[in-house]
C-alpha positions in Angstrom: -46.1 -152.6 150.5 -47.5 -154.7 147.8 -46.0 -153.0 144.8 -48.2 -154.7 142.2 -51.4 -153.7 144.0 -50.1 -150.2 144.7 -49.0 -149.4 141.2 -51.7 -147.3 139.5 -54.0 -147.6 142.5 -54.9 -143.9 142.1 -55.4 -144.1 138.3 -58.7 -144.6 136.5 -56.9 -146.9 134.0 -57.8 -149.5 131.6 -58.3 -152.3 134.2 -60.6 -150.1 136.3 -62.6 -149.0 133.2 -63.0 -152.7 132.1 -64.4 -153.6 135.5 -66.7 -150.6 136.0 -68.0 -149.7 132.6 -70.7 -151.6 130.6 -69.0 -153.6 127.9 -70.2 -151.4 125.0 -69.3 -148.2 126.7 -65.8 -149.6 127.5 -65.2 -150.7 123.9 -66.4 -147.4 122.6 -64.0 -145.5 125.0 -61.2 -147.8 124.0 -61.8 -147.0 120.3 -61.9 -143.3 121.2 -58.5 -143.6 122.9 -56.9 -145.8 120.3 -58.2 -144.0 117.2 -58.3 -140.4 118.5 -62.0 -140.1 117.9 -64.5 -137.9 119.8 -66.2 -139.6 122.7 -69.8 -140.5 122.0 -71.9 -138.1 124.1 -74.2 -140.9 125.0 -71.3 -142.6 126.8 -69.9 -139.5 128.5 -72.5 -139.6 131.3 -71.9 -143.3 131.9 -68.1 -142.8 132.1 -68.5 -139.8 134.4 -70.7 -141.6 136.8 -68.3 -144.6 137.0 -65.3 -142.3 137.4 -67.1 -140.3 140.2 -68.0 -143.5 142.1 -64.5 -144.8 141.9 -62.9 -141.5 142.9 -65.2 -141.1 146.0 -64.4 -144.7 147.0 -60.7 -143.7 147.0 -61.3 -140.6 149.2 -61.8 -137.9 146.5 -64.1 -135.0 147.4 -63.4 -132.7 144.4 -62.6 -132.9 140.7 -60.5 -130.7 138.4 -59.6 -130.3 134.8 -55.8 -130.6 135.0 -54.0 -128.8 132.1 -50.7 -127.4 130.9 -50.9 -123.7 130.2 -47.9 -121.7 128.8 -46.5 -121.1 132.3 -44.4 -124.3 132.3 -46.3 -125.7 135.2 -49.8 -127.4 135.6 -53.0 -125.7 136.4 -56.2 -126.9 138.2 -59.5 -125.5 139.5 -61.2 -127.7 142.1 -65.0 -128.3 142.2 -66.6 -130.5 144.8 -68.8 -133.4 143.8 -71.6 -132.0 146.0 -74.7 -130.6 144.4 -77.6 -129.1 146.4 -81.1 -130.6 146.7 -84.2 -128.4 147.1 -84.8 -129.6 150.7 -81.4 -128.3 151.9 -79.7 -131.6 151.4 -76.9 -132.6 148.9 -76.1 -135.4 146.5 -72.8 -136.4 145.0 -73.0 -135.5 141.3 -70.6 -135.4 138.3 -72.1 -135.2 134.8 -70.8 -136.2 131.4 -70.7 -132.5 130.4 -68.4 -131.7 133.5 -66.1 -134.6 132.5 -65.8 -133.6 128.8 -65.6 -129.8 129.1 -64.7 -127.1 131.6 -64.6 -123.3 131.6 -61.9 -122.1 134.0 -61.3 -118.4 134.5 -58.2 -118.1 132.4 -57.7 -114.4 132.0 -54.3 -114.3 133.7 -52.7 -117.2 131.8 -50.2 -116.0 129.1 -51.7 -116.3 125.7 -49.3 -114.3 123.5 -52.1 -112.1 122.2 -54.4 -114.9 121.2 -57.1 -113.4 123.5 -57.6 -110.1 125.3 -57.1 -110.0 129.1 -60.8 -109.1 129.6 -61.9 -112.3 127.9 -61.9 -114.5 131.0 -63.0 -117.7 129.5 -60.8 -120.6 128.4 -62.1 -124.0 127.6 -60.7 -127.3 128.8 -61.5 -130.5 126.9 -60.9 -134.0 128.3 -58.0 -135.9 126.8 -59.1 -139.6 127.2 -55.7 -140.9 126.0 -54.2 -139.8 129.3 -55.9 -141.5 132.2 -57.6 -139.6 135.1 -55.9 -139.9 138.5 -56.5 -138.9 142.1 -54.1 -136.5 143.8 -54.7 -134.9 147.2 -58.3 -136.1 147.4 -59.0 -134.6 144.0 -60.0 -136.4 140.8 -57.6 -134.9 138.2 -58.8 -135.1 134.5 -56.0 -134.4 132.0 -57.4 -131.9 129.5 -56.4 -129.7 126.5 -56.9 -125.9 127.0 -58.2 -123.8 124.2 -59.7 -120.4 123.5 -63.3 -119.7 122.3 -62.1 -120.0 118.7 -60.3 -123.3 119.3 -56.8 -121.9 119.4 -54.3 -123.7 121.6 -53.5 -121.9 124.8 -51.6 -124.8 126.2 -48.8 -127.3 125.5 -50.9 -130.5 125.3 -53.1 -129.5 122.3 -50.1 -129.0 119.8 -48.5 -132.2 121.2 -51.6 -134.2 120.5 -51.8 -132.7 117.0 -48.1 -133.6 116.4 -48.7 -137.2 117.6 -51.6 -137.4 115.1 -49.4 -136.1 112.3 -46.6 -138.6 112.8 -49.1 -141.4 113.1 -50.6 -140.5 109.8 -47.3 -140.1 108.0 -45.5 -143.1 109.5 -48.3 -145.5 108.6 -48.1 -144.4 105.0 -44.4 -145.2 104.9 -45.0 -148.6 106.4 -47.5 -149.5 103.7 -44.7 -149.2 101.1 -42.9 -152.0 103.0 -46.0 -154.2 103.0 -46.9 -153.6 106.6 -50.6 -153.6 106.7 -51.5 -154.7 110.2 -50.4 -151.5 112.0 -53.3 -149.4 113.1 -51.3 -146.8 115.0 -47.8 -145.4 115.2 -47.0 -143.3 118.2 -43.9 -141.6 119.6 -42.5 -142.8 122.9 -40.7 -140.7 125.4 -38.6 -141.3 128.6 -37.5 -138.1 130.3 -34.6 -138.3 132.8 -35.2 -135.7 135.5 -32.3 -134.1 137.3 -32.7 -132.0 140.4 -30.9 -130.6 143.5 -31.9 -131.1 147.1 -30.7 -128.6 149.7 -31.7 -128.0 153.2 -34.9 -125.9 153.6 -33.3 -123.7 156.2 -30.6 -122.7 153.7 -33.2 -122.1 150.9 -35.3 -119.9 153.1 -32.3 -117.8 154.1 -31.5 -116.7 150.6 -33.6 -114.3 148.6 -32.1 -115.4 145.3 -33.1 -119.0 145.8 -36.6 -118.1 146.9 -37.3 -115.5 144.2 -35.2 -116.9 141.3 -34.7 -120.6 141.9 -30.9 -120.1 141.6 -28.1 -118.4 143.4 -27.2 -115.0 142.0 -24.1 -114.7 144.2 -21.7 -117.3 145.6 -18.0 -117.9 145.6 -16.8 -121.4 144.7 -16.1 -123.6 147.7 -12.6 -125.3 148.2 -14.2 -128.6 147.3 -17.0 -129.0 144.7 -17.4 -132.0 142.4 -13.8 -132.4 141.4 -13.4 -135.8 143.0 -16.7 -137.2 141.5 -17.2 -138.8 144.9 -21.0 -137.9 144.9 -21.6 -139.5 141.6 -23.5 -142.8 142.0 -22.5 -142.8 145.7 -24.5 -144.4 148.4 -27.7 -142.4 149.3 -27.8 -140.6 152.6 -30.6 -141.9 154.9 -32.6 -138.7 154.7 -32.3 -138.6 150.9 -33.2 -142.3 150.6 -36.3 -141.7 152.7 -37.3 -138.8 150.5 -36.8 -140.9 147.3 -38.8 -143.8 148.8 -41.8 -141.5 149.4 -41.4 -140.0 145.9 -41.4 -143.5 144.4 -44.4 -144.7 146.3 -46.6 -141.7 145.3 -45.5 -141.8 141.7 -46.2 -145.5 141.5 -49.7 -145.0 142.9 -50.2 -142.4 140.1 -49.1 -144.9 137.5 -45.7 -143.2 136.9 -43.1 -145.9 136.3 -40.3 -144.4 138.3 -37.4 -146.8 137.6 -34.0 -145.4 138.2 -32.7 -143.0 140.9 -29.1 -142.1 141.9 -26.8 -139.4 143.0 -25.6 -137.2 140.1 -22.1 -135.6 139.7 -22.6 -132.3 141.6 -23.0 -132.4 145.4 -26.7 -132.5 146.4 -27.7 -133.4 142.8 -29.8 -136.4 142.0 -31.6 -138.0 139.0 -34.9 -139.9 138.6 -35.7 -141.7 135.3 -38.9 -143.3 134.2 -39.6 -146.2 131.8 -40.4 -145.1 128.3 -44.1 -144.8 127.4 -46.5 -143.0 125.0 -45.3 -139.5 124.5 -48.4 -137.7 125.6 -48.6 -139.8 128.9 -44.9 -139.3 129.4 -45.3 -135.5 129.3 -48.1 -135.6 131.8 -46.2 -138.0 134.1 -43.1 -135.8 134.0 -45.2 -132.8 135.1 -46.5 -134.9 138.0 -42.9 -136.0 138.8 -41.7 -132.4 139.2 -44.7 -131.6 141.4 -44.2 -134.7 143.6 -40.4 -133.9 143.9 -41.1 -130.4 145.2 -43.9 -131.5 147.6 -42.0 -134.4 149.1 -38.9 -132.4 149.4 -40.7 -129.8 151.6 -42.0 -132.7 153.8 -38.5 -134.0 154.4 -37.0 -130.5 155.2 -35.5 -130.1 151.8 -36.0 -127.6 148.9 -36.0 -129.3 145.5 -34.3 -127.0 143.0 -35.3 -127.7 139.4 -33.4 -124.6 138.0 -31.0 -125.5 135.2 -28.0 -123.8 137.0 -28.7 -123.2 140.7 -25.0 -123.0 141.5 -22.2 -121.5 139.5 -19.2 -123.7 139.0 -20.9 -127.1 139.5 -23.0 -129.1 137.1 -26.4 -127.9 136.2 -29.6 -130.0 135.7 -31.0 -131.2 132.4 -33.9 -133.4 131.3 -32.7 -135.8 128.7 -35.6 -136.6 126.4 -35.4 -140.1 125.0 -37.6 -140.4 121.9 -38.5 -143.2 119.5 -41.4 -144.5 117.4 -43.5 -147.5 118.2 -46.2 -149.4 116.4 -49.3 -150.8 118.1 -48.0 -154.2 117.1 -44.9 -153.7 119.4 -42.3 -152.8 116.8 -39.8 -150.1 117.5 -39.2 -148.4 114.2 -35.8 -147.1 115.2 -34.5 -150.5 116.0 -32.5 -152.5 113.3 -34.3 -155.6 112.1 -33.3 -159.1 111.1 -33.8 -158.9 107.4 -32.6 -156.6 104.6 -36.2 -155.3 104.1 -36.6 -154.6 107.9 -33.2 -152.8 107.8 -34.3 -150.7 104.8 -37.3 -149.7 106.8 -35.2 -148.8 109.8 -32.7 -146.8 107.7 -35.5 -144.9 106.0 -37.0 -143.8 109.3 -33.4 -143.0 110.5 -32.9 -140.9 107.3 -36.1 -139.0 108.1 -34.8 -138.1 111.5 -31.4 -137.1 110.2 -32.9 -134.9 107.5 -35.4 -133.4 110.0 -32.7 -132.5 112.6 -30.4 -130.9 109.9 -33.2 -128.9 108.3 -34.9 -127.8 111.5 -32.0 -127.6 114.0 -33.2 -124.0 114.8 -36.6 -125.3 116.0 -35.0 -128.0 118.1 -32.8 -125.4 119.8 -35.8 -123.1 120.3 -37.8 -125.9 121.9 -35.1 -126.1 124.7 -34.7 -122.3 125.0 -35.2 -120.8 128.5 -33.7 -118.2 130.7 -32.2 -120.9 133.0 -31.0 -123.1 130.2 -28.7 -120.4 128.9 -26.5 -120.8 132.0 -26.4 -124.6 131.5 -25.8 -125.3 127.8 -22.2 -125.6 126.9 -21.1 -126.6 130.4 -19.5 -129.8 131.2 -22.8 -131.4 132.0 -24.7 -130.2 128.9 -24.3 -130.1 125.2 -23.4 -126.8 123.5 -26.0 -124.7 121.8 -24.9 -126.1 118.4 -27.3 -128.9 117.3 -25.5 -132.0 115.9 -26.3 -135.7 115.8 -24.4 -138.7 117.1 -24.9 -142.0 115.4 -21.9 -144.0 116.6 -19.0 -145.1 114.5 -20.5 -148.3 113.2 -23.8 -146.9 112.0 -22.0 -143.9 110.5 -19.7 -146.3 108.6 -22.8 -148.2 107.3 -24.3 -145.0 106.0 -21.0 -144.0 104.5 -20.8 -147.4 102.7 -24.4 -146.9 101.4 -23.5 -143.4 100.2 -20.5 -144.6 98.2 -22.0 -148.0 97.1 -19.2 -149.9 98.9 -19.1 -153.1 100.8 -19.2 -152.6 104.6 -16.9 -154.7 106.8 -17.4 -154.9 110.5 -14.5 -155.2 112.9 -15.3 -158.9 113.2 -14.3 -159.1 109.4 -17.8 -160.4 108.4 -18.5 -158.7 105.1 -21.9 -157.3 104.3 -22.5 -156.4 100.7 -24.3 -153.1 99.9 -26.0 -153.1 96.5 -29.0 -151.3 95.0 -31.5 -153.9 96.3 -29.6 -155.4 99.2 -29.0 -153.6 102.5 -26.7 -154.9 105.2 -27.7 -156.7 108.3 -27.3 -154.0 111.0 -26.0 -155.0 114.4 -28.3 -153.9 117.3 -27.2 -151.3 119.8 -23.5 -151.0 118.9 -23.5 -147.3 119.9 -22.2 -145.8 123.0 -23.8 -142.7 124.6 -22.1 -139.5 123.6 -22.8 -137.3 126.6 -21.6 -134.2 124.7 -24.0 -134.6 121.8 -27.3 -132.7 121.7 -29.1 -135.4 119.7 -27.6 -138.9 120.2 -28.7 -142.3 118.8 -28.5 -144.9 121.5 -29.4 -148.2 119.9 -33.2 -147.9 119.4 -34.0 -144.3 120.3 -32.6 -140.7 120.2 -31.6 -138.9 123.3 -32.2 -135.1 123.0 -30.0 -133.8 125.8 -30.8 -130.0 125.4 -34.0 -129.5 127.5 -33.5 -128.0 130.9 -34.6 -129.6 134.2 -37.5 -127.2 134.8 -39.0 -127.4 131.4 -42.0 -129.3 130.2 -40.9 -131.8 127.5 -44.1 -131.1 125.6 -42.5 -128.4 123.5 -39.5 -130.4 122.3 -41.6 -133.5 121.6 -44.0 -131.4 119.6 -41.2 -130.2 117.5 -39.5 -133.6 117.0 -42.8 -135.2 116.1 -43.7 -132.5 113.6 -40.3 -132.2 111.8 -40.0 -136.0 111.5 -43.6 -136.3 110.3 -43.0 -133.7 107.6 -39.9 -135.6 106.3 -41.9 -138.8 106.2 -44.5 -137.0 104.3 -41.9 -136.0 101.7 -40.6 -139.5 101.5 -44.0 -141.0 100.9 -44.7 -138.5 98.1 -41.5 -139.8 96.4 -42.4 -143.4 97.0 -46.0 -143.0 95.8 -44.7 -142.2 92.2 -41.8 -144.7 92.3 -41.5 -147.3 89.6 -39.4 -149.4 91.9 -40.0 -148.9 95.7 -36.8 -150.6 96.8 -34.7 -148.6 94.5 -36.3 -145.4 95.6 -35.9 -146.2 99.2 -32.2 -146.7 98.7 -32.0 -143.4 96.7 -33.8 -141.6 99.6 -31.3 -143.0 102.1 -28.3 -142.2 100.0 -29.5 -138.6 99.2 -30.2 -137.9 102.8 -26.7 -139.0 103.8 -25.1 -136.9 101.0 -27.2 -133.8 101.7 -27.4 -133.8 105.4 -24.3 -135.6 106.8 -23.0 -132.2 108.0 -25.3 -132.7 111.1 -23.6 -136.0 112.0 -20.6 -135.6 114.4 -19.4 -138.4 116.7 -16.6 -136.5 118.5 -16.3 -134.1 121.4 -18.9 -131.4 121.1 -17.2 -129.4 123.9 -14.0 -128.8 121.9 -13.1 -125.5 120.3 -12.2 -127.5 117.2 -15.8 -128.6 116.8 -17.1 -125.1 117.2 -14.9 -124.0 114.3 -15.8 -127.1 112.3 -19.5 -126.6 112.9 -19.2 -123.0 111.7 -17.5 -124.3 108.6 -20.3 -126.7 108.0 -22.9 -124.0 108.3 -24.4 -125.1 111.6 -25.9 -122.4 113.7 -24.7 -121.6 117.2 -27.8 -120.0 118.9 -26.5 -119.3 122.3 -29.2 -117.0 123.7 -33.0 -117.2 123.9 -33.6 -114.1 121.8 -31.5 -115.6 119.0 -33.6 -118.9 119.2 -37.1 -117.4 119.6 -37.2 -116.1 116.1 -37.2 -119.7 114.7 -40.9 -120.0 115.6 -42.0 -117.2 113.3 -39.8 -117.8 110.3 -42.0 -118.1 107.2 -40.7 -121.6 106.3 -41.4 -122.8 109.9 -44.8 -121.3 110.0 -45.5 -123.1 106.7 -44.2 -126.4 108.2 -46.4 -126.3 111.2 -49.5 -125.3 109.3 -48.8 -128.0 106.7 -48.7 -130.6 109.4 -51.8 -129.0 111.2 -49.9 -128.7 114.5 -49.8 -124.9 115.0 -51.5 -122.0 113.2 -49.5 -118.9 112.4 -51.4 -117.1 115.2 -50.5 -119.8 117.7 -46.8 -119.7 116.7 -46.6 -116.0 117.0 -48.2 -116.3 120.4 -45.5 -118.8 121.5 -42.8 -116.5 120.2 -44.3 -113.6 122.2 -44.8 -115.6 125.4 -41.2 -117.0 125.2 -39.7 -113.5 124.9 -42.0 -112.0 127.6 -41.2 -114.8 130.0 -37.5 -114.4 129.5 -37.7 -110.6 130.1 -39.7 -111.1 133.3 -37.4 -113.8 134.7 -34.4 -111.6 134.0 -36.1 -108.6 135.5 -36.8 -110.6 138.7 -33.2 -111.7 138.8 -31.8 -108.2 138.3 -34.1 -106.6 140.9 -33.2 -109.4 143.4 -29.5 -108.8 142.8 -29.9 -105.1 143.4 -31.9 -105.8 146.6 -29.4 -108.2 148.0 -26.4 -106.0 147.1 -27.9 -102.9 148.7 -29.5 -104.4 151.7 -27.2 -107.4 152.5 -23.8 -107.4 150.9 -22.8 -103.7 151.0 -23.8 -103.2 154.6 -21.9 -106.5 155.6 -18.8 -105.5 153.8 -18.9 -102.0 155.3 -19.4 -103.4 158.8 -16.6 -105.8 158.5 -14.3 -103.1 157.1 -15.1 -101.0 160.1 -14.6 -103.9 162.5 -11.1 -104.6 161.0 -10.2 -100.9 161.4 -11.3 -100.9 165.0 -9.3 -104.0 165.8 -6.3 -102.4 164.1 -6.6 -99.3 166.4 -7.0 -101.6 169.4 -3.9 -103.5 168.4 -1.9 -100.2 167.9 -3.0 -99.0 171.4 -1.6 -102.3 172.9 1.6 -102.3 170.7 2.9 -99.0 169.6 5.2 -100.6 167.0 2.5 -103.1 165.8 2.6 -104.1 162.1 -0.8 -103.0 160.7 0.0 -103.6 157.1 -2.4 -106.6 156.8 -5.3 -104.7 158.3 -4.6 -101.6 156.2 -4.4 -103.6 153.0 -7.6 -105.5 153.8 -9.5 -102.4 154.7 -8.2 -100.7 151.5 -9.1 -103.7 149.4 -12.6 -103.9 150.9 -13.1 -100.1 150.3 -12.0 -100.5 146.7 -14.5 -103.3 146.3 -17.2 -101.3 147.9 -16.6 -98.4 145.6 -16.6 -100.7 142.5 -19.7 -102.5 143.7 -21.6 -99.3 144.1 -20.6 -98.2 140.6 -21.7 -101.6 139.1 -24.9 -101.5 141.2 -25.8 -98.0 139.9 -25.0 -99.1 136.3 -27.3 -102.1 136.7 -30.0 -99.9 138.3 -29.7 -97.4 135.4 -30.2 -100.3 132.9 -33.3 -101.5 134.8 -34.7 -97.9 134.7 -34.6 -98.0 130.9 -35.9 -101.4 129.9 -37.8 -101.3 126.5 -41.5 -102.1 126.7 -41.6 -104.1 123.5 -41.1 -107.8 124.0 -38.4 -108.7 121.5 -36.4 -105.5 122.2 -36.7 -106.2 126.0 -35.5 -109.7 125.7 -32.5 -108.6 123.6 -31.8 -105.8 126.1 -31.7 -108.2 129.0 -29.6 -110.7 127.1 -27.0 -108.4 125.7 -26.9 -105.6 128.2 -28.4 -106.5 131.6 -26.8 -110.0 131.7 -23.2 -108.7 131.4 -23.9 -106.0 134.0 -25.2 -108.6 136.4 -22.2 -110.8 135.9 -19.7 -108.0 136.5 -21.5 -107.1 139.8 -21.5 -110.7 140.9 -17.8 -111.1 140.3 -17.0 -108.2 142.7 -19.4 -109.5 145.4 -18.0 -113.0 145.2 -14.5 -111.7 145.5 -15.5 -110.0 148.8 -16.9 -113.2 150.1 -13.4 -114.5 150.1 -12.2 -111.5 152.1 -14.9 -111.2 154.7 -15.1 -113.4 157.8 -17.7 -116.2 157.1 -19.5 -115.4 160.3 -20.1 -111.8 159.1 -21.2 -112.8 155.6 -25.0 -112.3 155.2 -25.8 -115.4 153.1 -25.0 -119.0 153.5 -22.0 -120.1 151.5 -21.8 -122.7 148.6 -19.6 -124.9 150.8 -22.2 -125.0 153.6 -25.2 -125.5 151.3 -23.6 -128.3 149.2 -21.6 -130.2 151.8 -22.6 -129.5 155.4 -25.6 -130.3 157.6 -27.8 -127.4 158.7 -29.3 -127.2 162.2 -32.6 -128.5 160.7 -30.9 -131.5 159.1 -29.0 -132.3 162.2 -32.2 -132.3 164.2 -33.9 -134.6 161.7 -31.1 -137.1 161.5 -29.7 -137.2 165.1 
């Protein structure tokens, strides 16, 4: 395989456009992409025709507007290139209008009340900043998805607005530092995707995995991840073959899949891509999740993207690495070589610190989901308290600035800190703090809260917006400053003084930090209902409207969709739990109890003085569990019979009442798994799923 030729071969990218479009059309389209302008209608038809010809040459028969509704997955409606002729023949046709705008039947997508169910129309609009690509013989055109009135019904539209906002505000800041050659500032993103691979045979045998994406029952196996022997271990041949096919397809789609390895938990893996423009990174991560699932099925696996598919072993996150880049190639979150460059770096850093402290609730809400509740606070994920890690050296530099002291590095080279002179800052002296929700790692921030199944559009929209708003406030101060350098220093010092409570370089898992965070006034939003309210707080509505990212109606719709989805997911889980308990676990426990009793009677007939204490105790224990399980099942069923209809109350009801009832039922069933003969247990065990080959896998590998 020629990797250089294969990479991006299924993408209508810049090189293809340069070769296939007339020069003026190409330059016009490049200006559209670079400056965010609307495409000249006169050029739309030319672009569409070239795109169609290229797609057909590469085997495409259909086209679709590919978009990101509020379901968390992508959506597409396929139309063929065929158009009828009057004589019964056909021609291959694709117009500029079809390229630029579509009208899918969108009545069943969640909208949070932005439009009535009977209003079937939604509108998709081409996003030329994310290149079209071919997938499964279909030309996929990345698009925004809006209502008749222009309200965002998707995740891409607010993301694009937030990218526009941070570009506008960051360029204003750069002008104060004499940077005039930058035409565009854009956020970059590099999501690290974690996932589990289990044998398809095991997946199909469990209702909870099929309906919920996670196991609702399962006793811990004798060996899990305790020895860390899976972490970075050599890849099994079948897994390596799967990863190879994933890489090849992603590379053809222009996705720069770079790093892949075994993660800590058995059957857990990670795939990381090279950082790129935030909008494209979001699209590419959606493609990555789709390709992982599809290729897994081909290789006899099921790819689990749930945040916590197995209790007692690590869950799966999606670390969102975020930074700011100029079109001249400068990373604005990387220290420079001169005092002025470092002043610029520290001011952008200060904006992020201030943004994270003032809007920690929004960051937490952007990573809120039913699955992520099970993951956050575990050994593989940060706690629900948002804090920021800067590393000891950068924290010491900020402390020196705050107190107007000289800063001395460990190497004893002294750097003076005065009103006009800022220290030379060493590059990348930090270490990754895996317990920190928002960690600085040399030239970027790693937001570790998002869950594996989530689109990273939501968290990047929030990060872009809150940082843009802080930059806006800084530029207003600098605009009226008599001395820009002096004011820059003041802004940095004020930020450290007022927002240093968010900075914590220690162990975020410790109980001491939880108490310290509470003392500092940091919020601990552990459940989704607690987080969701952040979107509709008046100050946050004002923020998003000020930055032209969300309208109040759009924020209220997100709030409603978030709560509604949570309640639906929890209802599916609870009903699946009731179904499995009544139809699988209770009958199995009852059968095994009867079998033990029969064997005891047979033993007594053979040996009149036989000791039956073991059998009697086991049967008694199983019967006690059966009685307790029935009580817990009825209690859960009663709760499910009285779920409130209103979204916010329903979400709270599931979080604070149904969840504990589900957990108490699980505990009893899991205890029985340890008592019942494995051959009689109705579902495959954790030990077998995570460590042993199934019949299917043995057939594929032998």
